[in-house]
VOBAMAR-845807 format. One record per atom (N, C-alpha, C, O): residue number from 0; residue in three letters; atom name; x, y, z. Coordinates in pm, 1 decimal. Each point is the difference from the previous one (the first is absolute). Layout:
! VOBAMAR-845807
NUM_ala_CA_X_Y_Z
...
This chain:
! VOBAMAR-845807
0_met_N_-581.5_2643.6_-1369.4
0_met_CA_52.3_-36.0_30.1
0_met_C_42.8_-137.0_-136.0
0_met_O_102.0_-52.7_-44.5
1_lys_N_-212.1_46.6_27.9
1_lys_CA_37.5_-115.5_-95.7
1_lys_C_53.1_51.4_-158.5
1_lys_O_94.0_-52.3_-59.9
2_ala_N_-180.3_170.9_6.6
2_ala_CA_46.4_46.2_-116.7
2_ala_C_221.9_-6.1_33.7
2_ala_O_70.8_-41.4_-91.8
3_ile_N_-7.3_87.0_224.4
3_ile_CA_112.0_43.2_-4.2
3_ile_C_91.6_-136.3_13.3
3_ile_O_122.1_-5.4_-14.4
4_met_N_-223.1_-117.8_49.7
4_met_CA_57.3_-94.8_1.7
4_met_C_15.9_-65.3_-160.4
4_met_O_112.8_-32.1_-37.5
5_ile_N_-215.5_16.9_-42.2
5_ile_CA_-3.3_-40.5_-172.4
5_ile_C_81.2_116.3_-8.5
5_ile_O_103.5_-41.2_-52.5
6_leu_N_-95.5_118.9_66.2
6_leu_CA_82.2_102.0_-99.8
6_leu_C_154.4_-84.7_26.6
6_leu_O_81.6_-42.2_-82.0
7_gly_N_-82.3_38.9_216.1
7_gly_CA_178.9_-45.1_53.4
7_gly_C_32.9_-117.0_-118.0
7_gly_O_98.2_-10.6_-73.5
8_ala_N_-219.5_-72.3_85.0
8_ala_CA_19.3_-138.3_-63.8
8_ala_C_9.6_27.1_-147.1
8_ala_O_69.2_-84.8_-56.3
9_asn_N_-116.0_174.1_-20.5
9_asn_CA_-19.2_19.2_-151.8
9_asn_C_186.0_69.0_-2.6
9_asn_O_86.3_-29.1_-82.9
10_ala_N_-75.9_101.9_175.1
10_ala_CA_149.8_45.3_-28.8
10_ala_C_100.0_-66.6_26.3
10_ala_O_93.9_25.9_-75.3
11_gly_N_-61.9_-143.4_192.7
11_gly_CA_89.8_-99.9_35.5
11_gly_C_-43.0_-89.8_-120.2
11_gly_O_93.9_-79.6_-1.4
12_phe_N_-195.9_33.4_-123.9
12_phe_CA_1.3_-60.6_-78.8
12_phe_C_50.2_30.2_-105.7
12_phe_O_76.5_-79.9_-53.8
13_val_N_-105.8_205.6_-6.4
13_val_CA_78.0_77.6_-50.1
13_val_C_156.6_6.2_1.4
13_val_O_67.5_-30.8_-98.2
14_leu_N_-39.2_53.8_162.9
14_leu_CA_117.3_42.8_70.5
14_leu_C_131.0_-141.6_-28.5
14_leu_O_110.2_3.7_-54.8
15_gly_N_-202.8_-141.1_134.8
15_gly_CA_49.0_-79.5_-33.0
15_gly_C_37.1_-72.4_-108.3
15_gly_O_107.9_-55.1_-21.6
16_met_N_-236.1_60.8_-65.5
16_met_CA_51.8_-56.8_-167.3
16_met_C_77.6_92.6_-56.2
16_met_O_84.9_-44.4_-77.3
17_ser_N_-88.5_162.8_93.3
17_ser_CA_75.3_104.3_-78.3
17_ser_C_151.1_-37.1_55.7
17_ser_O_90.7_39.6_-73.1
18_ala_N_-61.1_-93.1_163.6
18_ala_CA_121.2_0.6_36.7
18_ala_C_41.2_-152.6_-39.7
18_ala_O_119.9_-26.3_-9.2
19_ser_N_-198.0_-54.2_-9.6
19_ser_CA_37.9_-131.1_31.3
19_ser_C_28.9_10.7_-200.0
19_ser_O_114.1_-19.5_-41.9
20_ile_N_-233.7_52.2_-61.3
20_ile_CA_71.4_24.4_-89.4
20_ile_C_99.6_56.8_-33.3
20_ile_O_89.3_-64.7_-54.8
21_leu_N_-75.5_199.8_77.8
21_leu_CA_139.1_19.7_-4.4
21_leu_C_94.0_-40.0_57.5
21_leu_O_108.6_57.3_-8.7
22_gly_N_-126.9_-161.6_78.9
22_gly_CA_140.4_-99.4_83.6
22_gly_C_7.4_-73.8_-106.1
22_gly_O_114.2_-45.6_4.5
23_gly_N_-183.8_-8.8_-130.7
23_gly_CA_-22.4_-98.8_-87.4
23_gly_C_-23.1_-126.3_67.6
23_gly_O_79.3_-94.1_-2.5
24_cys_N_-188.1_95.4_61.5
24_cys_CA_-29.6_-141.4_93.0
24_cys_C_-105.2_3.6_-123.1
24_cys_O_-32.4_89.0_-78.7
25_ser_N_-11.4_-238.1_97.7
25_ser_CA_-103.9_-47.0_-80.6
25_ser_C_-143.8_35.5_27.5
25_ser_O_-21.0_68.4_100.2
26_trp_N_-74.3_-102.8_-169.9
26_trp_CA_-137.3_65.9_9.0
26_trp_C_-71.7_-16.8_137.7
26_trp_O_-63.1_81.8_66.9
27_ala_N_106.8_-277.5_-35.2
27_ala_CA_-47.5_-30.2_139.1
27_ala_C_47.3_-12.8_97.9
27_ala_O_-39.6_-60.3_99.8
28_thr_N_183.5_149.6_-129.8
28_thr_CA_43.3_33.6_151.0
28_thr_C_-23.4_121.1_-17.6
28_thr_O_13.9_41.5_115.1
29_ala_N_-37.0_37.3_-170.2
29_ala_CA_-40.2_100.1_-10.1
29_ala_C_-98.0_59.5_79.1
29_ala_O_15.6_100.1_69.8
30_leu_N_-150.1_-186.7_-87.9
30_leu_CA_-133.1_-11.5_21.9
30_leu_C_17.0_-57.2_131.0
30_leu_O_-113.0_0.3_48.8
31_gly_N_175.6_-38.0_15.1
31_gly_CA_53.5_-66.2_109.9
31_gly_C_60.4_97.1_135.4
31_gly_O_-23.6_-10.7_120.4
32_his_N_125.3_124.3_-209.0
32_his_CA_24.7_87.6_110.3
32_his_C_-64.7_149.2_-12.9
32_his_O_28.6_106.3_55.1
33_ala_N_-147.4_-149.9_-170.1
33_ala_CA_-83.5_109.0_-1.1
33_ala_C_-134.6_17.9_111.0
33_ala_O_-65.6_92.8_47.2
34_gly_N_69.4_-232.2_-39.0
34_gly_CA_-98.6_-46.3_92.1
34_gly_C_64.4_6.0_146.0
34_gly_O_-83.5_26.5_86.5
35_val_N_193.6_-42.3_-47.4
35_val_CA_84.4_-7.4_87.6
35_val_C_-33.1_149.8_65.4
35_val_O_-54.9_25.6_107.2
36_ala_N_103.3_57.6_-201.1
36_ala_CA_-13.9_172.7_12.5
36_ala_C_-99.1_0.0_35.5
36_ala_O_-25.6_38.2_114.2
37_ala_N_-69.4_-82.0_-200.2
37_ala_CA_-152.3_97.0_-1.8
37_ala_C_-77.3_-43.1_202.3
37_ala_O_-70.2_74.6_68.3
38_leu_N_126.9_-228.0_-29.4
38_leu_CA_-41.2_17.7_129.7
38_leu_C_82.4_67.1_121.7
38_leu_O_-13.8_-1.8_122.3
39_ala_N_92.7_53.3_-198.6
39_ala_CA_112.4_65.4_96.6
39_ala_C_-25.0_152.9_26.0
39_ala_O_27.0_77.9_91.4
40_gly_N_-99.9_-68.9_-230.1
40_gly_CA_-78.6_172.6_-16.9
40_gly_C_-93.3_-21.5_81.2
40_gly_O_-2.3_51.5_111.7
41_gly_N_-62.0_-108.0_-143.7
41_gly_CA_-163.5_-20.4_87.9
41_gly_C_36.5_10.1_136.5
41_gly_O_-40.1_84.2_80.4
42_ile_N_133.8_-193.8_-57.5
42_ile_CA_32.4_49.7_171.3
42_ile_C_35.1_129.2_28.0
42_ile_O_-68.2_44.7_92.2
43_leu_N_112.4_-2.0_-116.5
43_leu_CA_108.3_151.0_-16.8
43_leu_C_-106.3_95.1_-13.6
43_leu_O_2.3_95.4_77.7
44_gly_N_-71.1_-100.9_-139.9
44_gly_CA_-123.3_100.1_-72.9
44_gly_C_-128.1_23.2_157.9
44_gly_O_-39.6_107.9_44.1
45_arg_N_3.3_-249.3_7.8
45_arg_CA_-64.7_-27.1_51.7
45_arg_C_19.4_91.0_168.1
45_arg_O_-78.8_73.0_60.2
46_trp_N_264.3_-134.1_-16.3
46_trp_CA_71.9_61.7_82.9
46_trp_C_-9.5_176.7_5.5
46_trp_O_-36.8_71.5_93.2
47_trp_N_89.6_-30.6_-243.4
47_trp_CA_-8.7_154.8_11.6
47_trp_C_-111.7_48.2_36.9
47_trp_O_-2.1_91.6_82.2
48_gly_N_-150.9_-160.8_-153.2
48_gly_CA_-118.5_27.0_15.3
48_gly_C_-24.2_22.1_130.0
48_gly_O_-34.1_112.7_36.2
49_lys_N_45.3_-196.0_36.2
49_lys_CA_-33.1_-20.8_137.7
49_lys_C_47.5_137.4_104.0
49_lys_O_-68.6_57.0_84.8
50_ile_N_214.6_-28.8_-127.8
50_ile_CA_79.5_99.0_145.9
50_ile_C_-84.0_147.9_-117.4
50_ile_O_-56.6_90.2_61.8
51_trp_N_58.1_-83.3_-202.1
51_trp_CA_-41.7_113.0_0.0
51_trp_C_-175.9_14.1_2.1
51_trp_O_-42.8_115.2_-8.1
52_tyr_N_-37.0_-204.0_16.4
52_tyr_CA_-148.4_28.6_84.9
52_tyr_C_37.5_12.7_142.4
52_tyr_O_-60.8_86.6_62.9
53_thr_N_138.9_-148.5_-7.7
53_thr_CA_-28.8_47.9_162.7
53_thr_C_68.2_122.9_-8.9
53_thr_O_-49.5_95.6_59.6
54_glu_N_160.4_-79.5_-126.9
54_glu_CA_28.9_169.4_15.3
54_glu_C_-102.2_116.3_-82.4
54_glu_O_3.5_120.1_26.9
55_leu_N_-56.4_-155.6_-88.2
55_leu_CA_-87.8_73.2_-47.0
55_leu_C_-120.7_54.0_136.3
55_leu_O_-27.2_112.1_42.9
56_his_N_-25.2_-256.4_-4.0
56_his_CA_-95.9_-14.5_125.7
56_his_C_24.4_97.5_86.0
56_his_O_-79.6_90.8_24.2
57_ser_N_238.2_-109.6_48.3
57_ser_CA_53.1_83.5_82.0
57_ser_C_6.7_144.1_-11.3
57_ser_O_-10.6_78.8_94.0
58_ala_N_24.8_-56.4_-188.2
58_ala_CA_27.9_128.8_-61.3
58_ala_C_-133.1_75.7_-1.5
58_ala_O_-3.1_110.6_54.0
59_leu_N_-111.2_-162.5_-113.3
59_leu_CA_-131.2_34.4_3.4
59_leu_C_-59.2_13.6_159.8
59_leu_O_-58.7_92.1_56.7
60_asp_N_98.5_-216.2_-15.0
60_asp_CA_-74.4_22.7_204.5
60_asp_C_99.5_135.0_6.2
60_asp_O_-71.9_99.8_1.2
61_gln_N_165.0_-76.8_1.6
61_gln_CA_78.0_108.4_84.7
61_gln_C_-43.0_150.6_-72.3
61_gln_O_-7.7_104.3_64.9
62_arg_N_-11.5_-112.0_-173.2
62_arg_CA_-97.6_123.8_-52.5
62_arg_C_-99.5_-7.2_98.9
62_arg_O_5.1_60.2_107.3
63_arg_N_-94.8_-133.9_-143.9
63_arg_CA_-127.6_31.2_83.6
63_arg_C_-30.8_22.1_117.4
63_arg_O_-106.7_55.1_27.1
64_arg_N_241.2_-114.7_117.1
64_arg_CA_48.7_42.9_67.0
64_arg_C_16.3_163.7_37.6
64_arg_O_-49.8_70.2_88.0
65_glu_N_145.0_-44.0_-199.3
65_glu_CA_65.0_158.1_-26.1
65_glu_C_-141.9_90.2_-2.7
65_glu_O_-6.1_102.9_67.3
66_arg_N_-94.5_-142.3_-139.5
66_arg_CA_-91.8_73.0_-42.9
66_arg_C_-114.9_31.4_139.7
66_arg_O_-66.6_92.0_47.4
67_ala_N_95.4_-225.3_-25.5
67_ala_CA_-100.8_-5.0_120.7
67_ala_C_51.2_61.6_133.2
67_ala_O_-78.0_38.8_87.0
68_ala_N_219.4_-31.5_-75.3
68_ala_CA_19.9_96.7_126.2
68_ala_C_42.0_170.0_-21.2
68_ala_O_22.8_89.8_81.1
69_ala_N_-25.0_-95.3_-235.6
69_ala_CA_-14.0_141.9_-48.7
69_ala_C_-138.2_40.5_44.9
69_ala_O_-18.1_119.7_22.2
70_ala_N_-80.4_-203.4_-6.3
70_ala_CA_-156.4_51.0_-30.8
70_ala_C_-33.7_25.7_137.0
70_ala_O_-90.4_72.7_41.0
71_ser_N_186.8_-151.7_36.7
71_ser_CA_-65.6_12.0_188.0
71_ser_C_58.0_108.2_36.1
71_ser_O_-59.8_75.1_77.0
72_glu_N_194.1_-41.3_-125.7
72_glu_CA_77.2_102.6_19.4
72_glu_C_-54.4_110.4_-19.0
72_glu_O_-9.5_79.8_93.2
73_thr_N_-40.3_-49.8_-224.2
73_thr_CA_-112.6_117.8_-26.3
73_thr_C_-98.0_15.4_86.1
73_thr_O_-23.7_115.9_33.9
74_lys_N_-70.1_-240.6_32.6
74_lys_CA_-120.8_63.5_82.6
74_lys_C_18.3_7.7_128.9
74_lys_O_-89.9_24.3_80.6
75_asn_N_279.4_-56.9_-36.1
75_asn_CA_17.6_29.7_103.3
75_asn_C_46.5_139.6_7.5
75_asn_O_14.4_45.7_113.4
76_ser_N_10.6_27.2_-210.4
76_ser_CA_48.4_122.3_-0.3
76_ser_C_-130.2_99.1_-10.5
76_ser_O_-4.9_106.1_62.3
77_val_N_-80.6_-143.9_-132.4
77_val_CA_-114.7_97.6_-43.3
77_val_C_-108.8_-15.1_159.8
77_val_O_-68.6_89.6_49.2
78_lys_N_86.6_-239.8_4.0
78_lys_CA_-71.4_49.5_133.6
78_lys_C_13.7_118.8_123.5
78_lys_O_-78.5_65.5_68.6
79_ala_N_224.8_-78.5_-83.0
79_ala_CA_75.6_58.8_128.4
79_ala_C_-6.1_154.7_-35.2
79_ala_O_49.2_82.8_76.7
């Protein structure tokens, strides 16, 4: 999740700096905008990473439960 947060911060910094420079801001103002955009990108990356991580584990648990149910069903049908 740390990598996703860093990726979001980097993307925010680049987008913030690019938008400010293309908008005609001075370098100091562009750097300030880029810093705020990096913070926002990092926070959004952390939020998205947490959701992604939770859903991934939920899907893996569901798959594990389905395999266990199928295995127990197979064992029950063999006994009968």
